[in-house]
C-alpha positions in Angstrom: 22.6 -66.2 42.2 22.3 -68.9 44.3 20.6 -72.2 44.1 18.9 -75.1 45.7 21.6 -77.4 46.3 20.1 -80.0 44.2 19.4 -77.9 41.6 21.0 -78.7 37.6 22.4 -76.1 36.2 22.4 -75.9 32.4 24.7 -73.3 30.0 24.4 -72.9 26.5 27.1 -71.4 25.5 27.7 -68.2 23.0 25.3 -69.1 20.5 23.8 -66.4 18.4 21.0 -65.2 20.8 17.6 -63.9 19.4 15.5 -62.8 21.7 12.1 -62.3 20.2 10.6 -60.2 23.3 13.3 -57.6 23.2 14.3 -57.8 19.7 18.1 -57.9 20.6 20.8 -59.7 18.5 24.0 -60.6 20.5 26.2 -63.7 20.9 26.0 -64.5 24.8 25.8 -67.4 27.4 22.5 -68.6 28.5 21.8 -70.4 32.0 19.1 -72.3 32.8 17.6 -74.3 35.8 14.5 -75.4 36.7 12.5 -74.8 33.5 13.5 -71.3 33.1 16.0 -68.8 32.5 18.4 -67.7 35.1 21.1 -65.3 35.9 24.5 -66.8 35.9 25.2 -68.2 39.1 27.8 -67.1 41.3 29.4 -69.1 41.9 29.0 -71.6 39.1 28.3 -75.1 39.9 31.0 -77.9 40.3 28.5 -80.1 37.9 27.6 -77.0 35.4 26.2 -78.7 32.3 27.7 -77.7 29.2 26.1 -77.7 26.0 28.5 -75.8 22.6 26.2 -73.1 20.3 28.3 -71.4 18.9 28.2 -70.6 15.4 23.8 -71.7 15.8 21.1 -69.1 16.9 19.7 -69.6 20.5 15.7 -68.7 21.0 12.6 -69.6 22.8 10.9 -72.9 21.3 8.4 -72.5 19.0 4.6 -72.0 19.8 2.8 -74.1 17.0 -1.2 -72.9 17.1 -2.4 -76.0 14.7 -1.8 -79.3 15.7 -3.5 -82.7 14.8 -3.0 -85.1 17.1 -5.7 -87.2 16.3 -6.3 -88.3 19.9 -9.4 -89.5 20.9 -10.1 -91.9 17.6 -7.7 -91.3 15.6 -4.3 -93.1 17.1 -3.2 -95.5 14.1 -2.6 -91.7 13.3 -0.9 -90.2 15.7 -1.2 -89.9 19.3 -0.9 -87.1 21.9 2.8 -88.2 23.1 3.9 -89.0 19.6 3.3 -85.8 18.6 4.3 -83.8 20.8 7.5 -86.3 20.5 7.5 -85.5 17.1 7.2 -81.6 17.9 9.7 -81.9 20.3 12.1 -83.2 18.1 11.4 -79.8 15.4 12.5 -77.6 17.9 8.5 -76.8 18.9 8.0 -76.4 22.5 4.1 -75.7 22.5 1.6 -77.1 20.5 -1.9 -76.3 20.1 -4.4 -79.6 19.5 -7.4 -79.1 16.7 -10.7 -80.2 18.3 -11.8 -82.4 15.1 -11.2 -86.1 17.1 -13.4 -88.4 16.9 -15.4 -87.7 19.1 -15.3 -83.8 18.9 -13.5 -81.9 21.6 -16.9 -79.7 22.6 -17.5 -80.7 26.3 -15.2 -80.0 28.9 -14.6 -83.6 30.3 -12.6 -84.1 26.8 -10.7 -80.5 27.0 -9.4 -81.7 30.2 -8.7 -85.6 29.3 -6.4 -83.6 26.4 -5.0 -81.4 28.5 -3.8 -84.2 31.4 -2.4 -86.7 28.2 -0.2 -83.8 26.9 1.1 -83.7 30.9 1.9 -87.0 30.7 3.5 -86.6 27.1 7.7 -86.0 27.1 8.9 -82.3 26.5 6.3 -80.5 24.7 3.1 -78.5 26.4 0.1 -79.7 24.8 -2.5 -76.9 24.8 -5.6 -77.5 23.2 -8.5 -75.3 21.3 -12.2 -76.8 21.3 -15.1 -76.8 19.1 -17.2 -73.9 18.5 -20.1 -75.9 17.3 -21.6 -78.7 19.3 -19.6 -81.4 17.5 -18.4 -79.6 14.4 -22.0 -79.6 12.7 -22.1 -76.1 12.7 -25.9 -75.8 14.5 -25.6 -75.2 18.0 -22.6 -72.8 19.6 -20.5 -75.6 21.8 -20.4 -74.5 25.8 -17.8 -71.9 25.3 -17.3 -71.0 28.8 -17.2 -74.3 30.3 -14.8 -75.2 27.9 -12.8 -72.0 28.4 -12.8 -73.5 32.3 -11.9 -76.2 31.4 -8.8 -75.0 30.3 -9.7 -74.6 25.8 -7.1 -71.5 24.5 -8.7 -70.9 21.8 -12.1 -71.8 19.3 -12.6 -73.8 16.1 -14.1 -76.0 14.1 -11.0 -76.8 11.8 -11.5 -79.3 9.9 -14.6 -77.2 8.3 -16.5 -74.1 8.5 -19.7 -72.8 10.3 -21.5 -72.2 7.3 -23.9 -70.2 9.3 -23.4 -66.7 9.7 -25.6 -66.1 12.9 -24.3 -69.2 14.6 -20.5 -67.7 13.5 -22.1 -64.3 14.9 -23.4 -66.0 18.1 -20.4 -68.4 18.5 -17.7 -65.0 17.9 -19.7 -62.7 19.8 -19.7 -65.9 22.8 -15.9 -65.8 22.7 -15.0 -62.4 22.2 -16.5 -62.0 25.6 -14.1 -64.1 26.7 -11.5 -63.0 25.8 -10.3 -65.9 23.5 -9.6 -66.1 19.7 -11.9 -67.7 17.3 -9.6 -69.8 14.8 -11.5 -70.6 11.3 -10.6 -72.8 8.7 -12.4 -70.3 6.0 -13.5 -73.0 3.4 -17.3 -72.8 1.9 -18.7 -75.8 3.3 -20.9 -76.4 0.3 -17.9 -75.9 -2.4 -16.1 -78.3 -0.3 -18.6 -81.3 -0.5 -18.7 -81.0 -4.1 -15.6 -83.3 -4.3 -13.0 -80.8 -5.4 -9.5 -82.1 -4.6 -6.8 -79.5 -5.6 -6.9 -76.2 -7.3 -9.7 -75.6 -9.8 -7.3 -74.6 -12.5 -5.0 -75.8 -15.5 -3.2 -78.4 -13.4 -6.7 -79.5 -11.9 -8.1 -79.8 -15.5 -4.4 -81.7 -17.1 -4.9 -84.0 -14.0 -8.3 -84.6 -14.8 -9.0 -84.0 -11.0 -11.9 -82.0 -9.8 -10.8 -78.8 -8.0 -11.7 -76.4 -5.1 -11.9 -72.6 -6.7 -10.4 -69.8 -4.8 -14.0 -68.6 -4.0 -14.1 -71.5 -1.6 -12.2 -69.2 0.5 -12.4 -66.0 -0.1 -15.9 -65.9 0.4 -16.0 -66.8 4.1 -12.5 -64.7 4.6 -14.8 -62.1 4.0 -18.1 -63.6 6.1 -15.6 -64.1 9.0 -13.7 -60.6 8.8 -17.2 -58.6 8.6 -18.2 -60.3 11.8 -14.7 -59.7 13.7 -15.4 -56.7 13.4 -19.0 -55.8 14.0 -18.5 -58.4 17.2 -15.0 -57.4 18.7 -13.9 -60.9 18.5 -9.9 -61.5 18.4 -10.1 -63.6 14.9 -7.1 -65.6 13.1 -7.3 -67.2 10.3 -6.5 -70.7 9.4 -3.7 -72.2 6.3 -4.2 -68.8 4.4 -4.3 -70.8 0.5 -5.3 -67.8 -2.1 -3.8 -64.5 -2.3 -6.8 -62.7 -2.7 -7.5 -63.9 1.2 -3.9 -61.4 1.7 -5.2 -58.7 0.5 -8.4 -59.1 2.3 -6.8 -59.5 5.7 -4.6 -56.7 4.9 -7.3 -54.4 4.4 -9.1 -55.6 7.4 -5.7 -55.2 9.7 -5.7 -52.0 8.4 -8.7 -50.6 9.4 -8.1 -52.0 12.9 -10.0 -55.2 12.4 -8.7 -57.8 15.0 -7.1 -60.1 12.5 -4.4 -62.5 12.2 -3.4 -65.4 10.0 -1.4 -67.9 9.4 1.1 -69.4 6.1 1.8 -73.2 6.5 5.7 -74.7 4.8 3.6 -76.2 2.5 1.9 -73.1 1.2 5.0 -70.9 1.5 7.3 -74.2 -0.9 4.6 -74.8 -3.1 2.0 -74.6 -5.8 -0.9 -76.3 -7.5 1.5 -77.0 -10.6 4.6 -79.2 -8.8 1.3 -81.3 -8.0 2.1 -84.8 -8.7 -1.3 -86.9 -9.0 0.4 -90.0 -7.8 1.3 -88.5 -4.8 -1.2 -87.9 -2.7 0.5 -87.6 0.6 2.4 -85.3 -0.4 0.5 -82.6 -2.2 -3.2 -83.8 -1.2 -4.0 -81.2 2.0 -7.4 -78.4 2.3 -6.6 -75.4 1.6 -5.3 -76.9 -1.6 -1.8 -75.5 -2.7 -3.0 -72.9 -5.7 -1.3 -70.8 -8.0 1.9 -69.5 -8.4 0.8 -66.0 -8.2 -1.4 -67.2 -4.8 2.0 -68.8 -3.3 4.3 -65.6 -4.4 1.8 -63.2 -2.9 1.1 -65.7 0.7 5.5 -65.3 0.9 5.1 -61.4 0.7 2.0 -61.5 2.9 4.7 -63.3 5.2 6.9 -60.3 4.8 5.0 -57.5 5.1 3.6 -59.2 8.4 -0.1 -59.5 7.2 0.3 -63.1 7.4 2.0 -62.9 10.9 2.1 -66.5 12.2 3.7 -69.5 11.0 1.9 -73.1 11.6 2.3 -76.1 10.6 -1.5 -77.9 9.8 0.5 -81.6 11.1 -2.6 -83.4 10.0 -1.2 -87.6 10.1 -2.7 -89.9 8.5 -1.5 -93.6 8.0 -0.2 -95.4 5.1 -2.8 -96.9 4.7 -5.5 -93.9 4.4 -2.9 -92.2 2.4 -2.7 -94.6 -0.3 -6.1 -94.8 -2.3 -5.6 -92.6 -4.7 -5.6 -88.6 -5.1 -9.2 -88.8 -5.1 -10.0 -90.7 -1.9 -7.1 -90.1 0.4 -7.8 -87.8 3.1 -6.8 -84.0 3.2 -3.4 -83.2 5.2 0.5 -83.4 5.6 2.2 -83.7 8.8 4.8 -80.8 9.2 6.2 -80.8 13.0 9.5 -82.4 12.2 10.3 -80.1 9.2 8.8 -77.0 10.4 11.5 -74.5 11.6 14.1 -75.4 8.7 11.6 -76.0 6.0 10.5 -72.4 7.0 14.0 -70.5 7.5 15.0 -72.3 3.9 12.2 -70.2 2.1 12.3 -67.5 4.3 15.4 -66.2 5.2 17.9 -68.1 2.8 16.5 -66.6 0.7 16.5 -63.2 1.5 12.5 -62.9 2.3 12.5 -62.0 5.9 15.0 -61.6 8.7 16.1 -64.1 11.2 15.0 -62.0 13.9 10.9 -61.8 11.7 11.3 -65.4 11.3 11.6 -66.4 15.3 8.7 -63.6 15.9 6.6 -65.4 13.4 7.1 -69.0 15.4 7.2 -67.2 19.0 5.9 -64.4 20.4 2.7 -63.7 17.8 1.3 -66.8 18.3 1.8 -66.3 22.3 -0.2 -62.7 21.6 -3.0 -64.7 20.0 -3.5 -67.0 22.6 -2.8 -64.6 25.0 0.6 -66.4 26.6 3.3 -65.1 28.4 5.5 -63.7 25.2 8.4 -66.0 24.7 12.1 -64.3 25.8 15.7 -65.5 26.8 15.3 -62.9 29.4 15.9 -64.0 33.4 12.9 -65.5 34.8 11.0 -66.6 31.2 10.4 -70.0 31.1 12.3 -72.7 28.7 12.7 -74.7 26.4 15.2 -73.2 24.2 16.4 -73.9 20.8 19.5 -74.1 19.1 19.0 -74.2 15.5 21.9 -75.1 13.1 21.5 -72.6 9.9 24.6 -73.7 8.1 23.5 -77.9 8.3 22.0 -79.2 4.7 20.0 -82.0 5.3 17.8 -84.3 2.8 14.2 -85.0 4.6 13.6 -89.2 4.8 9.9 -89.5 6.2 10.5 -92.9 7.1 12.9 -91.3 9.9 10.4 -88.8 11.7 9.2 -90.0 15.0 5.7 -89.1 14.2 3.5 -92.4 13.8 2.3 -90.8 10.1 4.8 -90.6 7.3 2.7 -88.1 4.9 4.9 -85.5 4.2 5.3 -82.5 1.6 9.3 -82.7 2.2 10.2 -85.9 1.4 13.6 -86.4 -0.4 14.0 -82.4 -0.5 17.1 -80.6 1.0 16.3 -78.5 3.5 19.0 -75.7 5.1 18.9 -75.7 8.9 18.3 -77.7 11.6 16.9 -77.9 15.2 19.4 -79.2 17.1 18.3 -79.8 20.7 15.8 -78.0 22.9 17.2 -77.0 26.7 14.9 -76.7 29.4 
């Protein structure tokens, strides 16, 4: 293969290459130039840039379909630039921004502004979803066709749910006509507004904190599945927290409904018994951490591929906001910089899934949801490439994050596996 004289070639040497598109695993060299994988140049350039990946895993960069970047309106907690930098450090090569900003991403101009800012950010590719309804108020379907034409890759009112069945049906029908997925924060809005801050159970009673019942999620998951079945819409359930939700999704998938779902690192690691009522920065999120049985079923759901996608729900908040106590602090935790290691530790190291299935849940499965080319290590595939050290143990220190926020569930937790570098 001949290259333009000015092209810089990088070779990643002797890593265990995991190609999720082909399912192949082999120790080999990977050559990169111009942002894509290439055949081995002949002859090799004299200024070849070499990277030693011995004993490391080499794979396509991760895709995170669920990221809050807070821009516009919440730049004190995160910006598109800092969120992209956090993703890059965590081995995430593509992120999908959520539209619950201030103002929300419900016009073509706002979609274009996010994408333009993303193009200026270093490294990680920034895509964006757009609102399902105008203002995320659940009353009137947003101009979906115009939003898609501007570059929106999916639709969601993430952060709240479209309560009206009729509005959701029309929104799903519009998304189906455009061939784009609906991603839903499946939590009954009326129950949410009753002030619950954690799972309703024995632990919430022990802590004296108001709870959110599992029915808040189950009722909407069931509703959404029914609407997806009737409209033909591709439905994606975000941040599943209930074991019974996994059962509902599995049954729908078995009868051919176009429904996918995601598990987050924090719902895989923790349950309500782990909650320290003095640490909302680690343990307050929506949907909440539920029972140990729910956590076990979520883990099983990932192993069974019912929850076929891993995603962070990266939700940055300032220290001041998260320091107002468990009742008043906002929901959400960050996750981009710990995503790979946290999921590798709890899923692969513990023997729940294979390393290939772990890679697929972070790459090809989200790509299929978003109608993107399947990430691969074959020549002509798009870089960047993640080099991941599966042996390295490290203790998370949120003070060292490149995110603007520090509200990390894994504060002082030892993780196994480290995203060494993204190469493109």
